[in-house]
C-alpha positions as CSV (number, residue, x, y, z in Angstrom):
1,M,-14.2,23.5,-2.7
2,L,-14.2,19.8,-3.0
3,V,-11.4,17.6,-1.5
4,A,-11.2,13.9,-2.2
5,Q,-9.2,11.7,0.3
6,I,-8.1,8.3,-0.7
7,S,-5.8,6.1,1.4
8,D,-3.9,2.9,1.7
9,L,-3.5,1.9,-2.0
10,H,-0.7,-0.6,-1.3
11,I,0.4,-0.7,-4.9
12,R,2.4,-3.8,-5.8
13,P,4.7,-4.7,-8.7
14,H,2.8,-5.7,-11.8
15,G,1.3,-9.2,-11.4
16,Q,1.6,-9.4,-7.7
17,L,-1.2,-9.5,-5.1
18,A,-0.9,-7.9,-1.7
19,Y,-0.6,-10.7,0.9
20,G,-1.3,-13.1,-1.9
21,V,-5.0,-12.1,-1.9
22,S,-5.7,-8.5,-2.6
23,E,-5.6,-7.1,-6.1
24,T,-4.5,-3.7,-5.0
25,N,-3.5,-2.4,-8.4
26,V,-6.9,-3.2,-9.8
27,F,-8.5,-1.6,-6.8
28,A,-6.3,1.5,-7.2
29,E,-7.3,1.8,-10.9
30,H,-11.0,1.6,-9.9
31,A,-10.4,4.3,-7.4
32,I,-8.9,6.7,-10.0
33,N,-11.9,5.9,-12.3
34,A,-14.3,6.7,-9.4
35,L,-12.6,10.0,-8.9
36,L,-12.9,10.8,-12.6
37,R,-16.7,10.1,-12.5
38,L,-17.3,12.6,-9.7
39,R,-19.4,15.6,-10.7
40,P,-18.3,18.2,-9.9
41,A,-14.7,17.1,-10.0
42,P,-12.6,17.5,-6.8
43,D,-10.3,20.5,-6.7
44,L,-7.6,18.3,-5.3
45,V,-6.9,14.7,-4.1
46,L,-5.2,13.8,-0.8
47,V,-3.5,10.5,-0.3
48,T,-3.1,9.7,3.4
49,G,-0.3,7.2,3.2
50,D,0.7,3.7,2.1
51,V,0.8,4.6,-1.5
52,T,2.9,1.5,-2.0
53,D,3.1,-1.9,-0.3
54,C,6.9,-2.1,-0.1
55,G,8.2,1.4,-1.2
56,L,9.7,0.0,-4.4
57,E,10.5,2.2,-7.3
58,E,8.4,0.1,-9.5
59,E,5.4,0.5,-7.2
60,Y,5.9,4.3,-7.2
61,A,6.1,4.3,-10.9
62,I,2.7,2.6,-11.1
63,A,1.2,5.0,-8.6
64,T,2.5,8.1,-10.4
65,G,1.2,6.7,-13.7
66,L,-2.3,6.3,-12.1
67,F,-2.2,9.8,-10.5
68,A,-1.2,11.3,-13.9
69,R,-4.6,10.4,-15.2
70,L,-6.2,12.9,-12.8
71,P,-6.7,16.5,-14.0
72,M,-6.4,17.9,-10.5
73,P,-3.3,18.1,-8.1
74,V,-2.6,15.1,-5.9
75,Y,-0.8,15.4,-2.6
76,C,0.6,12.4,-0.7
77,V,2.0,11.9,2.8
78,P,4.0,8.7,3.6
79,G,2.7,5.7,5.5
80,N,4.6,2.9,7.2
81,H,4.7,0.9,4.0
82,D,6.3,3.7,2.1
83,R,10.0,4.6,1.9
84,R,10.8,8.3,2.4
85,E,13.5,8.8,-0.3
86,A,11.9,6.7,-2.9
87,M,8.6,8.6,-2.4
88,R,10.4,12.0,-2.5
89,A,12.0,11.0,-5.8
90,A,8.7,9.8,-7.3
91,F,6.7,12.9,-6.4
92,S,9.5,15.5,-6.7
93,A,8.1,16.8,-10.0
94,A,4.8,17.7,-8.4
95,G,6.6,20.5,-6.6
96,Y,5.3,20.1,-3.0
97,M,7.8,17.6,-1.6
98,P,10.7,19.1,0.4
99,E,14.2,18.5,-1.1
100,A,15.6,17.1,2.1
101,G,14.5,15.8,5.6
102,E,11.0,14.6,6.5
103,L,8.2,14.9,4.0
104,N,6.3,17.8,5.5
105,F,4.7,20.4,3.4
106,V,2.1,23.2,3.2
107,V,-0.2,23.8,0.2
108,E,-1.6,27.3,0.2
109,T,-5.0,26.6,-1.4
110,R,-8.1,28.6,-0.5
111,P,-10.7,28.5,1.0
112,L,-9.0,25.5,2.7
113,R,-5.3,25.3,3.5
114,L,-3.5,22.0,3.5
115,I,-0.6,20.8,5.9
116,G,1.0,17.4,5.3
117,L,2.9,15.7,8.0
118,D,5.4,12.8,7.9
119,S,4.7,10.2,10.6
120,L,6.8,7.5,9.1
121,V,9.3,5.6,11.4
122,P,11.5,3.5,9.1
123,G,11.2,-0.2,9.7
124,E,8.2,0.1,12.0
125,S,4.5,-0.1,11.7
126,F,3.6,2.5,14.3
127,G,4.1,6.2,13.7
128,A,5.7,9.1,15.4
129,L,6.0,12.9,14.9
130,S,9.5,14.2,15.4
131,D,10.4,17.5,17.1
132,A,11.2,18.9,13.7
133,T,7.8,17.9,12.3
134,L,5.9,19.2,15.3
135,G,7.8,22.4,15.1
136,F,7.0,22.6,11.3
137,L,3.3,22.2,12.2
138,A,3.3,24.8,14.9
139,K,5.0,27.4,12.7
140,A,2.8,26.6,9.7
141,L,-0.4,27.0,11.7
142,A,0.8,30.2,13.4
143,S,1.5,31.8,10.0
144,A,-2.2,31.7,8.9
145,P,-4.4,31.6,11.9
146,D,-7.5,32.8,10.1
147,V,-7.5,30.2,7.3
148,P,-9.5,27.0,7.7
149,T,-6.9,24.2,7.5
150,L,-6.7,20.5,6.9
151,V,-3.9,18.6,8.6
152,M,-3.1,15.2,7.1
153,L,-0.9,12.3,8.3
154,H,-1.0,8.6,8.0
155,H,-1.2,7.4,11.6
156,P,-4.3,8.2,13.7
157,P,-3.5,9.8,17.1
158,F,-6.2,7.9,19.0
159,R,-7.2,4.4,20.0
160,C,-10.1,3.0,17.8
161,G,-10.7,-0.2,19.7
162,I,-9.3,-2.6,17.2
163,G,-6.4,-3.9,19.3
164,H,-3.8,-4.8,16.7
165,M,-4.2,-1.4,15.0
166,D,-4.1,0.5,18.3
167,R,-0.7,-1.0,18.9
168,V,0.6,0.6,15.7
169,R,-1.2,4.0,15.8
170,L,0.6,7.2,16.2
171,L,2.7,6.7,19.3
172,G,5.2,9.4,19.3
173,G,4.4,13.1,19.7
174,V,0.7,12.6,20.4
175,D,0.5,14.9,23.4
176,R,2.4,17.8,21.7
177,L,0.3,17.3,18.5
178,G,-2.9,17.7,20.6
179,A,-1.6,20.8,22.3
180,I,-0.6,22.4,19.0
181,I,-3.9,21.6,17.3
182,A,-5.9,22.7,20.3
183,A,-4.2,26.1,20.2
184,H,-5.2,26.6,16.6
185,P,-9.0,26.5,16.1
186,Q,-8.7,27.0,12.4
187,V,-7.9,23.3,12.0
188,E,-11.1,21.9,10.6
189,R,-10.0,18.3,10.3
190,I,-7.1,15.9,11.0
191,L,-7.1,13.4,8.1
192,C,-5.6,10.0,8.5
193,G,-5.3,6.6,7.0
194,H,-3.7,3.4,8.2
195,H,-6.7,1.7,9.8
196,H,-8.4,0.7,6.5
197,R,-11.8,1.7,7.9
198,A,-14.0,4.9,8.1
199,I,-13.5,6.0,11.7
200,Q,-13.9,9.4,13.4
201,H,-13.0,10.7,16.8
202,R,-13.0,14.1,18.6
203,F,-9.3,15.0,19.1
204,A,-7.8,18.2,20.4
205,E,-10.9,20.3,19.9
206,T,-11.4,19.2,16.3
207,L,-12.5,16.1,14.3
208,C,-10.0,13.4,13.4
209,Q,-11.2,11.3,10.4
210,V,-9.7,8.1,9.2
211,A,-10.4,7.2,5.6
212,P,-11.3,3.7,4.5
213,S,-8.9,2.0,2.2
214,V,-9.5,2.0,-1.6
215,A,-8.2,-1.6,-1.4
216,H,-8.9,-4.1,1.4
217,Q,-10.4,-3.2,4.8
218,V,-9.3,-4.2,8.3
219,D,-11.6,-6.7,9.9
220,L,-14.0,-4.9,12.3
221,D,-13.2,-6.9,15.5
222,L,-13.3,-4.6,18.5
223,R,-11.3,-6.9,20.8
224,D,-8.0,-6.1,22.2
225,E,-6.8,-9.6,21.3
226,A,-8.3,-9.3,17.8
227,P,-6.1,-11.1,15.2
228,S,-4.4,-8.9,12.5
229,N,-6.8,-9.7,9.7
230,F,-8.3,-7.9,6.7
231,V,-11.4,-8.5,4.6
232,L,-12.4,-7.7,1.1
233,E,-15.2,-5.3,2.0
234,P,-16.1,-2.7,-0.6
235,P,-13.3,-0.1,-1.2
236,A,-14.3,3.5,-0.4
237,F,-12.9,7.0,0.1
238,L,-13.9,10.3,1.7
239,L,-15.1,13.4,0.0
240,H,-14.8,16.7,2.0
241,A,-16.9,19.6,0.7
242,W,-16.4,23.2,1.8
243,I,-19.9,24.6,1.8
244,E,-20.5,28.3,2.3
245,R,-22.0,29.2,5.7
246,E,-21.8,25.5,6.7
247,G,-18.1,24.7,6.8
248,L,-16.6,21.3,6.0
249,V,-19.0,18.4,5.3
250,T,-17.7,14.9,4.7
251,H,-19.3,12.1,2.7
252,T,-18.1,8.5,2.3
253,S,-18.2,7.3,-1.3
254,Q,-18.0,3.7,-2.5
255,V,-15.4,3.2,-5.2
256,D,-17.3,0.7,-7.4
257,R,-20.5,1.6,-9.3
258,S,-23.9,0.5,-7.8
259,P,-27.2,0.1,-9.7
260,G,-29.0,3.5,-10.2
261,P,-29.6,6.3,-9.8
262,F,-33.4,5.9,-9.7
263,P,-35.8,8.8,-9.3
264,F,-37.8,9.1,-6.1
265,I,-41.1,9.2,-8.1
266,L,-44.0,6.8,-7.5
267,P,-45.9,5.7,-10.6
268,D,-49.7,6.0,-10.5
269,D,-50.1,2.2,-10.2
270,Y,-47.6,2.0,-7.3
271,P,-49.1,-0.5,-4.7
272,G,-50.2,1.3,-1.6
273,R,-50.0,4.8,-3.1
274,K,-52.7,7.1,-1.7
């Protein structure tokens, strides 16, 4: 089984740049093209939040149009830039969004099972998990203790060292989340976005992985007083492969094409060849 994780698209209305600089719609289209080039194709695509930049209907319409190009299912959790009801409406036809309440869901795929959690706090950049969401997680994990599971949410539950991002990480429900995850060893990964960088950390007896953005990246400045800046480093995404007898193996893939591939074969006249 192959699972692609993209994050932080920040789709804007047509003709508008994110922060006046980032061509996020173009970047998002490139990300879809990169997913379509993968061989073998992913079995499903996960989007760990900030599908849109402002939660506008026009932005969601652009996003759903892009996702419609993909032949595999796409599952999204909300980020702090999303709006819950607009997102529910946009993705209701996909069949996994709940009809009311927070946007929590379970997808019964195999060999990996998927649990999506809603960490959105309306009007805030930081995240929190409500009692209802944490109860949903505990019940969902208890119902299938022997099935390897991916848990996805937007906000990472740990400090990464980039000061301005640490102040808007998951701030509510972290201890209870850790206790629930630690009690269920079938959780193979906690998958997050928000930080716009590839980051990983051991959390609650499992691995928490943050996907880079398929748009712009947060500046790698590991100071507590680091200014809130982003850079136009190459967009990327994560590819999680379930390999028999190995378990889950994760690769980071660049969105845009690079020169190659070239064979690892030395010609007879290669300088220095013995």
